[in-house]
C-alpha positions as CSV (number, residue, x, y, z in Angstrom):
1,M,-33.9,13.3,63.1
2,K,-34.2,16.6,61.4
3,T,-35.5,19.7,63.2
4,G,-35.9,23.3,62.1
5,Y,-37.9,26.5,62.2
6,I,-39.9,28.0,59.4
7,H,-41.6,31.4,59.0
8,R,-45.3,31.6,58.5
9,K,-44.8,33.4,55.2
10,S,-42.8,30.4,53.8
11,M,-46.0,28.3,53.9
12,N,-47.9,30.5,51.4
13,P,-46.2,29.4,48.2
14,C,-46.8,25.7,49.0
15,G,-50.5,25.9,49.6
16,L,-50.2,26.2,53.4
17,R,-48.6,22.7,53.7
18,F,-47.7,22.0,57.3
19,D,-45.9,18.6,57.0
20,S,-42.3,18.7,58.1
21,S,-41.1,16.3,55.4
22,Y,-41.8,19.2,52.9
23,H,-40.2,22.1,54.8
24,L,-37.1,20.1,56.0
25,S,-36.4,18.5,52.6
26,D,-33.3,19.1,50.5
27,G,-35.6,21.0,48.1
28,V,-35.9,23.9,50.5
29,A,-32.1,24.4,50.6
30,V,-31.9,24.0,46.8
31,K,-34.6,26.7,46.3
32,R,-32.5,29.1,48.4
33,V,-29.5,28.4,46.2
34,I,-31.5,28.7,43.0
35,A,-32.9,32.0,44.3
36,S,-29.3,33.3,44.5
37,S,-28.7,32.6,40.8
38,P,-26.8,35.4,39.0
39,Y,-29.1,34.6,36.0
40,P,-32.8,35.5,35.7
41,L,-35.3,32.9,36.9
42,M,-38.5,31.7,35.3
43,P,-41.0,29.1,36.2
44,I,-40.6,26.0,34.0
45,E,-44.1,26.4,32.6
46,K,-42.7,29.4,30.7
47,A,-40.2,27.2,28.9
48,A,-42.8,24.6,28.0
49,D,-45.7,24.4,25.5
50,R,-47.4,21.8,27.7
51,I,-46.8,19.8,30.9
52,F,-49.2,16.9,31.3
53,I,-49.6,13.2,32.2
54,G,-51.5,11.8,29.2
55,G,-54.8,9.9,29.3
56,R,-56.0,7.6,32.0
57,A,-57.8,4.5,30.7
58,R,-58.3,0.8,31.3
59,R,-55.5,-1.0,29.5
60,V,-56.0,-4.1,27.5
61,Y,-52.7,-5.8,26.6
62,V,-52.1,-8.1,23.6
63,K,-49.3,-10.4,22.5
64,D,-49.2,-9.6,18.8
65,R,-47.3,-6.5,17.7
66,E,-49.6,-6.2,14.7
67,H,-52.5,-5.4,17.1
68,G,-50.6,-3.6,19.8
69,I,-48.5,-0.4,20.5
70,P,-45.5,-0.6,22.8
71,F,-46.5,0.7,26.2
72,L,-44.0,2.2,28.7
73,S,-44.4,2.2,32.4
74,S,-42.7,4.8,34.6
75,S,-39.8,2.4,35.1
76,D,-39.6,1.5,31.4
77,I,-38.8,5.1,30.3
78,L,-35.5,4.8,32.2
79,Q,-34.3,1.6,30.5
80,A,-31.8,1.2,27.7
81,D,-33.8,-1.3,25.8
82,L,-37.3,-0.1,25.0
83,E,-38.4,-3.2,23.0
84,A,-39.2,-5.8,25.7
85,V,-42.3,-3.9,27.0
86,K,-46.0,-4.6,27.1
87,L,-48.2,-4.0,24.1
88,A,-51.4,-2.0,24.6
89,S,-54.3,-2.9,22.2
90,K,-54.7,-0.6,19.3
91,K,-58.4,-1.3,19.3
92,Y,-59.3,-0.9,22.9
93,T,-57.0,1.9,24.0
94,P,-58.7,5.3,23.9
95,N,-57.0,8.6,23.5
96,V,-53.9,7.1,21.9
97,E,-52.6,10.4,20.7
98,D,-52.6,11.9,24.2
99,M,-50.5,8.9,25.4
100,K,-47.9,9.0,22.6
101,L,-44.4,10.3,23.3
102,Q,-42.4,12.5,21.1
103,K,-38.7,13.0,20.6
104,G,-37.1,15.9,22.6
105,W,-39.6,15.7,25.5
106,T,-38.5,15.5,29.1
107,L,-40.1,12.5,30.9
108,I,-40.5,12.5,34.7
109,T,-41.7,9.7,36.9
110,R,-44.6,11.0,39.0
111,S,-45.6,8.2,41.4
112,G,-44.0,5.5,43.4
113,T,-40.3,6.2,42.5
114,I,-40.6,10.0,42.0
115,G,-38.4,12.5,40.2
116,N,-36.4,10.3,37.8
117,C,-36.0,11.8,34.4
118,A,-35.5,10.6,30.9
119,F,-34.8,12.5,27.7
120,A,-37.1,11.1,24.9
121,N,-35.2,10.0,21.9
122,A,-36.4,8.5,18.6
123,K,-36.9,5.1,20.3
124,H,-39.3,6.6,22.8
125,A,-41.2,8.4,20.1
126,Q,-44.6,7.0,19.0
127,K,-44.7,4.6,22.0
128,L,-47.4,5.1,24.7
129,A,-46.6,5.9,28.3
130,S,-48.7,5.6,31.4
131,E,-50.3,8.4,33.4
132,H,-47.5,7.8,35.9
133,V,-45.2,9.7,33.6
134,I,-45.2,13.5,33.3
135,R,-44.5,14.8,29.9
136,L,-42.7,18.2,29.5
137,V,-43.0,19.5,26.0
138,P,-40.3,22.3,25.5
139,N,-40.8,25.4,23.5
140,N,-38.0,27.5,22.0
141,I,-37.4,29.7,25.0
142,L,-34.8,27.4,26.6
143,R,-32.9,24.6,25.0
144,E,-34.6,21.2,25.5
145,G,-31.4,19.4,26.5
146,Y,-30.7,22.1,29.1
147,I,-34.2,21.8,30.6
148,Y,-33.7,18.0,30.9
149,A,-30.2,18.2,32.4
150,Y,-31.4,20.7,34.9
151,L,-34.3,18.5,36.1
152,A,-32.0,15.4,36.0
153,S,-29.4,17.0,38.2
154,K,-29.2,16.4,41.9
155,Q,-30.7,19.9,42.5
156,G,-33.5,19.2,40.0
157,Y,-34.2,15.9,41.7
158,S,-34.4,17.6,45.1
159,L,-36.9,20.2,43.7
160,L,-39.0,17.5,42.1
161,T,-39.2,15.3,45.1
162,Q,-40.0,18.1,47.5
163,G,-43.5,18.3,46.0
164,T,-44.6,14.8,46.8
165,F,-47.9,14.1,48.5
166,G,-50.0,11.0,49.3
167,A,-50.2,8.7,52.3
168,V,-49.5,5.3,50.7
169,I,-48.4,6.0,47.1
170,Q,-46.5,9.3,46.8
171,H,-47.2,11.5,43.8
172,I,-46.2,14.8,42.2
173,E,-48.4,16.8,39.8
174,P,-47.7,18.6,36.5
175,A,-48.8,21.9,38.1
176,Y,-46.1,21.5,40.7
177,V,-43.4,20.8,38.0
178,A,-44.7,23.8,36.1
179,S,-44.1,26.1,39.1
180,L,-40.4,25.1,39.7
181,P,-37.9,27.8,39.0
182,I,-35.2,27.4,36.3
183,P,-32.3,29.7,35.8
184,V,-32.1,31.3,32.3
185,A,-28.4,30.5,31.7
186,P,-26.4,32.2,28.9
187,E,-27.1,30.9,25.5
188,S,-23.6,29.5,25.1
189,F,-23.9,27.5,28.2
190,Q,-27.3,26.2,27.3
191,Q,-26.0,25.3,23.8
192,E,-23.1,23.3,25.2
193,V,-25.3,21.3,27.6
194,D,-28.0,20.8,24.9
195,D,-25.3,19.5,22.4
196,L,-24.2,16.9,24.8
197,I,-27.7,15.7,25.5
198,Q,-28.7,15.6,21.9
199,E,-25.5,13.7,21.0
200,S,-26.2,11.2,23.7
201,A,-29.7,10.7,22.3
202,R,-28.3,10.2,18.8
203,L,-25.7,7.6,20.1
204,R,-28.4,5.6,21.9
205,E,-30.6,5.6,18.7
206,E,-27.6,4.3,16.7
207,A,-26.8,1.7,19.4
208,A,-30.4,0.4,19.4
209,D,-30.3,0.1,15.5
210,M,-27.0,-1.7,15.6
211,L,-28.2,-4.3,18.1
212,S,-31.3,-4.8,16.1
213,M,-29.2,-5.3,12.9
214,A,-27.0,-7.8,14.8
215,K,-30.0,-10.0,15.8
216,I,-31.6,-9.7,12.3
217,L,-28.3,-10.8,10.7
218,L,-27.9,-13.7,13.1
219,K,-31.4,-15.0,12.5
220,R,-31.1,-14.6,8.7
221,K,-27.8,-16.6,8.7
222,A,-29.4,-19.3,10.9
223,N,-32.5,-19.4,8.7
224,L,-34.8,-18.5,11.5
225,K,-38.0,-16.5,11.5
226,D,-39.5,-14.5,14.3
227,L,-41.3,-16.6,16.9
228,T,-45.1,-16.2,17.3
229,P,-47.0,-16.7,20.6
230,D,-48.0,-20.1,19.3
231,D,-44.3,-21.2,19.2
232,Y,-43.8,-21.1,23.0
233,D,-45.5,-21.3,26.4
234,Y,-45.8,-18.4,28.7
235,Y,-47.6,-17.2,31.8
236,G,-50.1,-14.4,31.5
237,P,-53.2,-13.3,29.5
238,R,-54.0,-15.3,26.4
239,T,-56.6,-15.2,23.6
240,A,-59.6,-17.4,23.7
241,N,-58.6,-19.3,20.6
242,R,-55.1,-20.2,21.9
243,K,-54.7,-24.0,22.0
244,V,-54.0,-25.6,25.3
245,S,-50.4,-27.0,25.5
246,C,-51.2,-30.6,26.2
247,F,-48.8,-33.4,25.3
248,S,-47.4,-36.8,26.5
249,I,-43.9,-38.0,26.8
250,S,-42.3,-41.4,27.2
251,R,-41.6,-42.5,30.8
252,K,-38.0,-43.2,29.9
253,N,-37.6,-39.5,29.0
254,I,-38.5,-38.3,32.5
255,T,-35.4,-37.6,34.6
256,T,-34.7,-36.4,38.1
257,T,-33.9,-32.9,36.7
258,T,-37.6,-31.9,36.2
259,I,-41.1,-33.2,35.7
260,N,-42.5,-29.7,35.1
261,A,-44.5,-29.5,31.9
262,F,-43.2,-26.0,31.2
263,N,-39.6,-27.3,31.1
264,L,-40.6,-30.1,28.8
265,S,-42.6,-27.9,26.5
266,E,-43.4,-29.4,23.1
267,R,-43.6,-26.0,21.6
268,I,-40.1,-25.1,22.7
269,K,-38.9,-28.6,21.5
270,N,-40.4,-27.7,18.1
271,A,-38.7,-24.3,18.1
272,K,-35.3,-26.0,18.9
273,S,-35.8,-28.3,15.9
274,K,-35.7,-25.3,13.6
275,L,-32.0,-24.8,14.4
276,N,-29.2,-26.4,12.4
277,S,-25.6,-26.8,13.3
278,V,-25.8,-26.1,17.0
279,V,-23.7,-26.6,20.1
280,S,-24.8,-26.5,23.7
281,L,-24.4,-23.3,25.7
282,K,-21.8,-25.0,28.0
283,E,-19.6,-25.8,24.9
284,T,-19.3,-22.0,24.3
285,L,-18.1,-21.2,27.8
286,I,-14.8,-21.3,29.6
287,S,-14.7,-24.4,31.8
288,Q,-18.1,-25.3,30.3
289,T,-20.0,-23.6,33.1
290,V,-21.5,-20.4,34.4
291,F,-20.6,-18.6,37.6
292,S,-21.9,-15.9,40.0
293,T,-20.4,-13.2,42.2
294,G,-21.6,-15.1,45.3
295,S,-23.3,-13.8,48.4
296,F,-22.0,-11.1,50.8
297,P,-23.4,-8.7,53.5
298,R,-25.1,-5.6,52.1
299,V,-24.7,-2.7,54.6
300,E,-25.7,0.5,52.9
301,V,-23.5,3.5,53.4
302,S,-23.5,7.1,52.2
303,N,-22.8,7.9,48.5
304,D,-19.2,9.0,49.0
305,K,-18.2,5.7,50.8
306,G,-18.0,2.0,50.2
307,I,-18.4,0.3,46.8
308,M,-21.3,0.5,44.4
309,L,-23.4,-2.6,44.1
310,I,-25.5,-3.2,40.9
311,N,-28.5,-5.4,41.1
312,Q,-31.1,-6.5,38.6
313,S,-33.3,-3.4,39.1
314,D,-30.4,-1.2,38.3
315,I,-28.5,-2.8,35.5
316,F,-31.1,-2.4,32.7
317,D,-31.4,1.3,33.2
318,T,-29.8,3.7,30.8
319,L,-27.7,5.3,33.5
320,I,-26.8,2.7,36.1
321,K,-26.8,4.2,39.6
322,G,-26.7,1.2,42.0
323,K,-26.3,1.7,45.7
324,R,-23.3,2.1,47.9
325,I,-22.5,-0.7,50.4
326,S,-19.7,-1.2,52.9
327,R,-16.6,-3.0,51.6
328,R,-16.4,-5.0,54.8
329,N,-16.5,-8.8,54.1
330,V,-17.1,-8.1,50.4
331,K,-14.8,-9.9,48.0
332,I,-13.7,-7.6,45.2
333,D,-11.7,-10.2,43.3
334,N,-14.6,-11.2,41.1
335,L,-15.6,-7.8,39.6
336,V,-17.1,-7.7,36.1
337,N,-14.7,-7.9,33.1
338,Y,-15.4,-6.5,29.6
339,G,-17.3,-8.8,27.3
340,E,-19.0,-10.9,30.0
341,V,-22.6,-12.0,29.3
342,L,-24.9,-11.8,32.3
343,I,-28.4,-13.2,32.7
344,A,-30.9,-11.8,35.1
345,G,-31.2,-15.0,37.2
346,V,-34.1,-14.3,39.6
347,G,-37.5,-12.9,39.0
348,T,-41.1,-13.5,38.0
349,L,-42.6,-14.8,34.7
350,G,-44.4,-11.7,33.3
351,D,-43.3,-11.2,29.7
352,S,-42.3,-7.6,30.5
353,E,-40.2,-8.6,33.5
354,K,-36.4,-8.6,33.1
355,F,-36.0,-12.2,34.4
356,C,-33.9,-14.2,31.9
357,H,-33.0,-11.2,29.8
358,V,-29.3,-10.7,29.1
359,I,-26.7,-7.9,29.5
360,Y,-23.4,-7.4,27.7
361,A,-20.7,-6.0,30.0
362,N,-19.5,-2.8,28.3
363,E,-17.2,-0.1,29.6
364,D,-19.8,1.1,32.1
365,L,-19.8,-2.3,33.9
366,V,-16.0,-3.1,33.8
367,G,-14.7,-3.3,37.4
368,Q,-18.2,-3.1,38.9
369,L,-19.6,-5.3,41.6
370,V,-22.8,-7.0,40.6
371,S,-25.1,-9.0,42.9
372,G,-25.1,-12.8,43.2
373,E,-28.4,-13.1,41.4
374,F,-26.7,-12.7,38.0
375,I,-25.7,-15.7,36.0
376,R,-22.3,-14.8,34.5
377,M,-20.6,-16.2,31.5
378,K,-17.2,-15.9,29.7
379,T,-16.9,-17.4,26.3
380,I,-14.2,-19.4,24.7
381,Q,-12.0,-17.9,22.0
382,D,-13.9,-19.6,19.1
383,I,-17.2,-18.0,20.2
384,P,-17.2,-14.2,20.3
385,S,-19.0,-12.9,23.4
386,G,-20.9,-10.4,21.4
387,Y,-22.3,-13.2,19.2
388,L,-23.4,-15.2,22.2
389,F,-25.1,-12.1,23.7
390,A,-26.9,-11.4,20.4
391,W,-28.2,-15.0,20.3
392,L,-29.4,-15.0,23.9
393,D,-31.0,-11.6,23.3
394,T,-33.2,-12.9,20.4
395,D,-36.7,-14.1,20.9
396,F,-35.3,-17.7,20.6
397,G,-32.6,-17.2,23.2
398,F,-35.0,-15.5,25.7
399,R,-37.7,-18.2,25.4
400,F,-35.1,-21.0,25.7
401,I,-33.8,-19.5,28.9
402,R,-37.3,-19.0,30.3
403,N,-38.0,-22.6,29.4
404,T,-35.5,-23.7,32.0
405,Q,-37.1,-21.8,35.0
406,A,-38.3,-23.4,38.2
407,G,-39.9,-21.9,41.2
408,T,-43.2,-20.4,42.4
409,K,-43.0,-16.7,43.2
410,L,-39.3,-16.0,42.6
411,C,-38.1,-18.2,39.8
412,R,-34.6,-19.3,38.8
413,P,-33.2,-21.2,35.8
414,I,-32.3,-24.8,36.4
415,P,-28.5,-24.8,35.8
416,K,-28.4,-28.2,34.1
417,L,-31.1,-27.2,31.6
418,L,-29.6,-23.8,31.1
419,L,-26.2,-25.2,30.0
420,E,-27.9,-27.4,27.4
421,I,-29.6,-24.5,25.6
422,P,-28.7,-24.8,21.9
423,V,-26.5,-22.1,20.3
424,P,-26.5,-22.0,16.5
425,I,-23.1,-21.9,14.8
426,I,-22.9,-19.9,11.6
427,D,-20.0,-18.9,9.4
428,K,-17.0,-17.4,11.2
429,E,-17.1,-14.1,9.2
430,S,-20.8,-13.5,10.1
431,M,-20.1,-14.3,13.8
432,L,-17.3,-11.7,13.9
433,E,-19.5,-9.2,12.2
434,I,-22.3,-9.7,14.7
435,D,-19.8,-9.5,17.6
436,K,-18.4,-6.2,16.2
437,L,-21.9,-4.7,15.9
438,V,-22.7,-5.7,19.5
439,R,-19.4,-4.3,20.8
440,E,-19.7,-1.0,18.9
441,A,-23.3,-0.6,20.0
442,H,-22.4,-1.0,23.6
443,T,-19.5,1.4,23.3
444,K,-21.9,4.0,21.8
445,R,-24.2,3.5,24.9
446,Y,-21.2,4.1,27.1
447,Q,-20.2,7.3,25.2
448,A,-23.9,8.4,25.4
449,N,-23.8,8.0,29.1
450,C,-20.5,9.9,29.4
451,N,-22.0,12.8,27.5
452,E,-25.2,12.9,29.6
453,R,-23.2,12.7,32.9
454,Q,-21.0,15.5,31.7
455,A,-24.0,17.7,30.8
456,I,-25.7,17.1,34.2
457,S,-22.4,17.6,36.0
458,M,-22.0,21.0,34.2
459,I,-25.4,22.1,35.6
460,E,-24.6,20.8,39.1
461,Q,-21.2,22.5,39.2
462,E,-22.6,25.8,38.0
463,I,-25.3,25.8,40.7
464,E,-22.8,24.9,43.4
465,S,-20.6,27.7,42.3
466,W,-23.3,30.2,43.4
467,T,-22.7,29.4,47.1
468,K,-19.0,29.9,47.0
């Protein structure tokens, strides 16, 4: 329990708020530290051309990229891969220009999970974002990377989350963000921070392009074209003219593994028939099987204790934060190795959900503890792990994995079906080239994360130095 005293005058700047959660939050202590800054202070609105949330409108989603625009939710803006998102209809979405993002903006989650920030790079640009994302459009008074790093720091997070309101779903408003104080640090300091943030954005753009190139090369070498919604079955909205997937199979082809029509899909069977020269997934893996971390107790501890646990909701974020749990009864002999391929093994069947998407274990994940929900794979020497990742990350790989699912609310792949997924084998030189692209792309992501963490750390250390 927290208790404390406040002066009546301290209620004036916050609109006479009387709730203790506001006055006893970390934000109050941070404001006192910020007030002691040796540098001039200004409200953030002075460093921005505009701080707004975009338009509110009924959303109509489509399946075809030709008729849709990528639409980012408040959780999507934090993720490393911005391609596997919903598509908002170009025809039925009003005020599209107000909803579009631009490079260099600071994006802030404003409801539900509040105060998380992302720096918009070229991969965010021209995508739409929901009204649950606050957009901060910087002017030239302060460096845009400096503004972002300040708000993304632990002090900035405390300030942002202090202004929450709402009984059920918590919110913050653009006006509150605009009122927050920001120190006007020396130009040299701002420049150094901004350079790190801009470099991290550039590296992430390059990484995304390299991963896209790897998948394009793989599909070209395997003589495959992009799948259309008519090539697979899925759960969710569909057009009126979509044909019902109805088929019959021979009784002798029914096994004890599954009688689910989704698993026996004729559409997926036809998609698999397009592949030439394939092996099964199990033939590409050490011991011809997958494995998991296993189960263990999860007792949360403070940030400076225990070991970090990464689960499915964390691992797809640009900066993986995880949560700290006690080491007691946790086996740490099965931590992640470089080059492992991980599948998000539990989830629901929405097309924008991360269930059945894959992760490549780069330098950020080496030595980390991941939850038992991940399906983990290590490849044999003849199959480069980057190549297997690239294949499973294509539309074919994703749909083939989804095709193996079973369950009602929370679904999981059927192991026997998963291990039989076909993997195309192309010429060795191209496989190595794809593997190299994947590895270098993920190293760039790691370097980008290091740069961003360094920039944010510079802000945090500078602010902490004012209290010494």
